[in-house]
C-alpha angles and dihedrals in degrees: 000000000000091000094052093046090053091051091049091051092048091050093050091047090050089051091047092051090046094050092044088056093060097041123100117236089253089054093048089052090052094048088051089051092051094047093050091049089050090051094049092049093052091049091052090049090049092051095047092051089051091048089052090054099252126126112266117253114254117273119253107288095014120112117248120247 
């Protein structure tokens, strides 16, 4: 499973690099803002679930339990 996951991650990275190459600086900035907002939202959800006493969801890229 580790090798398949590595291939998946490498493919995802290659797609991101390819996309980044065709974006304008303004579009890249917008993508960065969107990613940062999504990261903050996920952290807020994680914190809320922990505050409610439940187990936190797995972080992006981590297997669930």
